[in-house]
One Martini backbone bead per residue (centre of mass of N, CA, C, O) as a GRO file, in nm:
protein
  236
    1MET     BB    1   4.894   1.377   0.589
    2ASP     BB    2   4.723   1.089   0.525
    3ARG     BB    3   4.535   0.808   0.720
    4LEU     BB    4   4.356   0.644   0.560
    5PRO     BB    5   4.229   0.369   0.524
    6TYR     BB    6   4.214   0.114   0.350
    7ILE     BB    7   3.972  -0.024   0.166
    8ASP     BB    8   3.954  -0.298   0.314
    9GLN     BB    9   3.929  -0.176   0.598
   10PHE     BB   10   3.684   0.002   0.545
   11LEU     BB   11   3.487  -0.227   0.463
   12LYS     BB   12   3.509  -0.388   0.721
   13GLU     BB   13   3.405  -0.166   0.911
   14SER     BB   14   3.134  -0.120   0.770
   15PHE     BB   15   3.022  -0.409   0.807
   16ASN     BB   16   3.038  -0.412   1.116
   17ASN     BB   17   2.853  -0.165   1.159
   18PHE     BB   18   2.612  -0.287   1.019
   19LYS     BB   19   2.570  -0.533   1.206
   20ASN     BB   20   2.562  -0.360   1.483
   21ASN     BB   21   2.318  -0.138   1.366
   22PHE     BB   22   2.064  -0.245   1.224
   23VAL     BB   23   1.856  -0.285   1.455
   24SER     BB   24   1.866   0.002   1.581
   25ILE     BB   25   1.769   0.147   1.323
   26LEU     BB   26   1.506  -0.004   1.287
   27LEU     BB   27   1.380   0.089   1.561
   28VAL     BB   28   1.386   0.391   1.486
   29GLN     BB   29   1.227   0.380   1.198
   30LEU     BB   30   0.960   0.222   1.225
   31PRO     BB   31   0.762   0.436   1.348
   32ILE     BB   32   0.804   0.643   1.117
   33VAL     BB   33   0.715   0.465   0.882
   34ALA     BB   34   0.434   0.413   0.995
   35ALA     BB   35   0.346   0.709   0.983
   36ILE     BB   36   0.380   0.747   0.680
   37PHE     BB   37   0.178   0.523   0.592
   38LEU     BB   38  -0.064   0.642   0.741
   39ILE     BB   39  -0.077   0.907   0.586
   40LEU     BB   40  -0.099   0.784   0.304
   41GLY     BB   41  -0.354   0.618   0.356
   42LEU     BB   42  -0.543   0.850   0.447
   43SER     BB   43  -0.501   1.023   0.196
   44PHE     BB   44  -0.611   0.818  -0.007
   45ILE     BB   45  -0.894   0.785   0.116
   46TYR     BB   46  -0.971   1.086   0.106
   47ILE     BB   47  -0.943   1.120  -0.203
   48LEU     BB   48  -1.145   0.904  -0.283
   49GLU     BB   49  -1.383   1.040  -0.146
   50LYS     BB   50  -1.350   1.322  -0.301
   51SER     BB   51  -1.375   1.208  -0.600
   52LYS     BB   52  -1.693   1.226  -0.600
   53ILE     BB   53  -1.606   1.517  -0.617
   54GLU     BB   54  -1.580   1.814  -0.802
   55ASN     BB   55  -1.238   1.883  -0.668
   56SER     BB   56  -0.931   1.914  -0.780
   57LYS     BB   57  -0.808   2.151  -0.619
   58PHE     BB   58  -0.836   2.026  -0.340
   59GLN     BB   59  -0.666   1.773  -0.390
   60LEU     BB   60  -0.405   1.918  -0.462
   61LEU     BB   61  -0.379   2.075  -0.196
   62PHE     BB   62  -0.364   1.822  -0.014
   63ILE     BB   63  -0.108   1.699  -0.135
   64ILE     BB   64   0.080   1.945  -0.094
   65SER     BB   65   0.040   1.956   0.225
   66THR     BB   66   0.160   1.660   0.277
   67PHE     BB   67   0.455   1.663   0.167
   68PRO     BB   68   0.615   1.820   0.390
   69LEU     BB   69   0.557   1.612   0.614
   70LEU     BB   70   0.705   1.374   0.477
   71MET     BB   71   0.979   1.516   0.465
   72LEU     BB   72   1.013   1.554   0.772
   73LEU     BB   73   0.997   1.253   0.843
   74GLY     BB   74   1.241   1.170   0.676
   75ALA     BB   75   1.443   1.354   0.824
   76PHE     BB   76   1.389   1.236   1.105
   77SER     BB   77   1.486   0.951   1.041
   78TYR     BB   78   1.774   1.028   0.956
   79LEU     BB   79   1.855   1.180   1.214
   80ALA     BB   80   1.800   0.952   1.421
   81SER     BB   81   2.005   0.752   1.298
   82ILE     BB   82   2.259   0.923   1.346
   83ILE     BB   83   2.228   0.956   1.651
   84ARG     BB   84   2.242   0.655   1.710
   85LEU     BB   85   2.531   0.616   1.597
   86GLY     BB   86   2.662   0.844   1.793
   87SER     BB   87   2.443   0.738   2.044
   88LYS     BB   88   2.404   0.435   2.201
   89GLU     BB   89   2.309   0.525   2.505
   90LEU     BB   90   2.049   0.606   2.407
   91THR     BB   91   1.734   0.626   2.406
   92LEU     BB   92   1.468   0.637   2.206
   93LEU     BB   93   1.345   0.897   2.329
   94GLU     BB   94   1.610   1.062   2.317
   95VAL     BB   95   1.643   1.052   2.016
   96TYR     BB   96   1.376   1.198   1.949
   97LYS     BB   97   1.425   1.453   2.110
   98ASN     BB   98   1.685   1.545   1.966
   99SER     BB   99   1.559   1.545   1.681
  100LEU     BB  100   1.343   1.764   1.730
  101GLN     BB  101   1.548   1.993   1.806
  102LYS     BB  102   1.709   1.954   1.506
  103LEU     BB  103   1.520   1.942   1.257
  104LEU     BB  104   1.501   2.221   1.121
  105PRO     BB  105   1.807   2.284   1.074
  106PHE     BB  106   1.862   2.018   0.930
  107PHE     BB  107   1.662   2.054   0.696
  108LEU     BB  108   1.769   2.335   0.591
  109THR     BB  109   2.059   2.238   0.541
  110GLY     BB  110   1.985   2.025   0.328
  111ILE     BB  111   1.863   2.224   0.128
  112LEU     BB  112   2.109   2.401   0.088
  113SER     BB  113   2.300   2.181  -0.013
  114SER     BB  114   2.124   2.087  -0.255
  115LEU     BB  115   2.113   2.363  -0.396
  116VAL     BB  116   2.414   2.402  -0.446
  117ILE     BB  117   2.455   2.142  -0.609
  118PHE     BB  118   2.246   2.205  -0.828
  119LEU     BB  119   2.377   2.469  -0.929
  120GLY     BB  120   2.644   2.329  -1.004
  121SER     BB  121   2.514   2.134  -1.217
  122LEU     BB  122   2.422   2.358  -1.420
  123LEU     BB  123   2.705   2.425  -1.525
  124PHE     BB  124   2.799   2.123  -1.468
  125ILE     BB  125   2.887   1.818  -1.362
  126ILE     BB  126   3.157   1.862  -1.210
  127PRO     BB  127   3.073   2.078  -0.998
  128GLY     BB  128   2.861   1.889  -0.866
  129VAL     BB  129   3.060   1.670  -0.773
  130ILE     BB  130   3.244   1.848  -0.603
  131LEU     BB  131   3.015   1.943  -0.406
  132PHE     BB  132   2.915   1.668  -0.314
  133VAL     BB  133   3.181   1.589  -0.169
  134ARG     BB  134   3.216   1.839   0.014
  135PHE     BB  135   2.898   1.784   0.133
  136TYR     BB  136   2.880   1.482   0.248
  137PHE     BB  137   2.891   1.568   0.583
  138VAL     BB  138   2.651   1.753   0.663
  139PRO     BB  139   2.456   1.564   0.827
  140PHE     BB  140   2.674   1.509   1.057
  141VAL     BB  141   2.739   1.795   1.140
  142ALA     BB  142   2.445   1.873   1.219
  143SER     BB  143   2.371   1.626   1.418
  144LEU     BB  144   2.661   1.592   1.592
  145GLU     BB  145   2.770   1.919   1.603
  146GLY     BB  146   2.562   2.162   1.565
  147ILE     BB  147   2.598   2.250   1.257
  148TYR     BB  148   2.478   2.508   1.038
  149TYR     BB  149   2.448   2.575   0.729
  150ARG     BB  150   2.722   2.731   0.619
  151SER     BB  151   2.897   2.601   0.842
  152ALA     BB  152   2.850   2.309   0.750
  153LEU     BB  153   2.975   2.338   0.471
  154ARG     BB  154   3.253   2.424   0.569
  155LYS     BB  155   3.314   2.179   0.747
  156SER     BB  156   3.300   1.967   0.528
  157SER     BB  157   3.523   2.097   0.351
  158GLU     BB  158   3.748   2.058   0.563
  159TYR     BB  159   3.742   1.749   0.566
  160VAL     BB  160   3.802   1.720   0.245
  161LYS     BB  161   4.051   1.865   0.250
  162GLY     BB  162   4.302   1.678   0.080
  163LEU     BB  163   4.059   1.423   0.030
  164TRP     BB  164   3.882   1.411  -0.225
  165TRP     BB  165   3.974   1.149  -0.376
  166LYS     BB  166   3.923   0.957  -0.140
  167VAL     BB  167   3.621   1.012  -0.113
  168PHE     BB  168   3.538   0.958  -0.403
  169ALA     BB  169   3.631   0.661  -0.414
  170ARG     BB  170   3.432   0.564  -0.186
  171ILE     BB  171   3.174   0.643  -0.328
  172LEU     BB  172   3.221   0.474  -0.585
  173ILE     BB  173   3.234   0.202  -0.442
  174LEU     BB  174   2.949   0.205  -0.335
  175VAL     BB  175   2.803   0.218  -0.607
  176VAL     BB  176   2.926  -0.041  -0.727
  177LEU     BB  177   2.848  -0.238  -0.503
  178LEU     BB  178   2.538  -0.193  -0.514
  179PHE     BB  179   2.503  -0.267  -0.809
  180VAL     BB  180   2.606  -0.560  -0.800
  181VAL     BB  181   2.417  -0.663  -0.582
  182SER     BB  182   2.152  -0.592  -0.730
  183VAL     BB  183   2.190  -0.763  -0.982
  184ILE     BB  184   2.222  -1.038  -0.841
  185PHE     BB  185   1.957  -1.027  -0.679
  186TYR     BB  186   1.757  -0.986  -0.926
  187ILE     BB  187   1.822  -1.251  -1.057
  188ILE     BB  188   1.718  -1.422  -0.821
  189LEU     BB  189   1.430  -1.301  -0.822
  190PHE     BB  190   1.355  -1.396  -1.106
  191ILE     BB  191   1.371  -1.696  -1.041
  192LEU     BB  192   1.172  -1.692  -0.794
  193GLY     BB  193   0.922  -1.578  -0.954
  194LYS     BB  194   0.854  -1.863  -1.084
  195ILE     BB  195   0.756  -1.978  -0.807
  196SER     BB  196   0.699  -1.688  -0.649
  197PRO     BB  197   0.569  -1.355  -0.623
  198ILE     BB  198   0.620  -1.293  -0.313
  199ILE     BB  199   0.924  -1.331  -0.252
  200PRO     BB  200   1.049  -1.094  -0.420
  201SER     BB  201   0.903  -0.866  -0.272
  202LEU     BB  202   1.020  -0.914   0.011
  203LEU     BB  203   1.325  -0.915  -0.070
  204SER     BB  204   1.325  -0.629  -0.193
  205ILE     BB  205   1.267  -0.477   0.068
  206ILE     BB  206   1.515  -0.581   0.223
  207LEU     BB  207   1.731  -0.479   0.028
  208ASN     BB  208   1.662  -0.173   0.026
  209TYR     BB  209   1.704  -0.138   0.330
  210ALA     BB  210   1.995  -0.241   0.349
  211ILE     BB  211   2.110  -0.024   0.162
  212HIS     BB  212   2.028   0.217   0.331
  213VAL     BB  213   2.189   0.140   0.589
  214PHE     BB  214   2.469   0.098   0.464
  215SER     BB  215   2.506   0.383   0.351
  216LEU     BB  216   2.495   0.523   0.625
  217VAL     BB  217   2.729   0.368   0.764
  218TYR     BB  218   2.942   0.433   0.555
  219MET     BB  219   2.937   0.741   0.602
  220PHE     BB  220   2.999   0.728   0.906
  221THR     BB  221   3.274   0.589   0.884
  222LEU     BB  222   3.407   0.810   0.709
  223TYR     BB  223   3.363   1.042   0.903
  224ASN     BB  224   3.535   0.932   1.139
  225GLN     BB  225   3.801   0.902   0.978
  226ILE     BB  226   3.829   1.198   0.899
  227LYS     BB  227   3.839   1.312   1.186
  228ASN     BB  228   4.096   1.162   1.270
  229VAL     BB  229   4.282   1.285   1.061
  230LYS     BB  230   4.243   1.585   1.142
  231ARG     BB  231   4.337   1.548   1.434
  232GLU     BB  232   4.627   1.451   1.366
  233GLN     BB  233   4.713   1.702   1.203
  234LYS     BB  234   4.691   1.903   1.449
  235LEU     BB  235   4.913   1.742   1.626
  236GLU     BB  236   5.171   1.782   1.424
   0.00000   0.00000   0.00000
């Protein structure tokens, strides 16, 4: 028997967690995002400089070699944000240190999970959706429980077992909620764009980042609730 909170309670808790953790996640991600933009900027300048020379193969090789580094930095940002959510008592340096220690297995586990979901999607859409929900908590299992690779996939599947439709419904609600908010917001941006083209650009960046953080906190809230349900089931 599951005891997941009702949708209204779940949304309320998610919004509270979002408000309480927005600034801390921003502080964690800001230096990493700055590093990503620095790499992109330097890469762009370097390619422009080299474009004066007829060496397209070199430019392509340089772009390809930069891409994995950007992917690792993106994974590092995501991992550090989850660790911050799970361990608020850690300092920023401790968050980064823990993230560096877990980065490679976390990154490879994410690739494994994505690959399995992709292969499931090739069979038909429905198997891909089923696998996506089953492996929805893999990032949290890997980052907060230190379980990686196939074991992380199995652990996430254990959390979802018996609650698949409940988890799916909450994922669907997130998608619908963000879609509605985005539509309303971009209508407002369209109106503001007639006044000043700068305001919509700035607000758009803020909106996209808020959506990113809220989605992460939403997943984290659901992960914690699922863990509590499974813990109670074992005690019964």
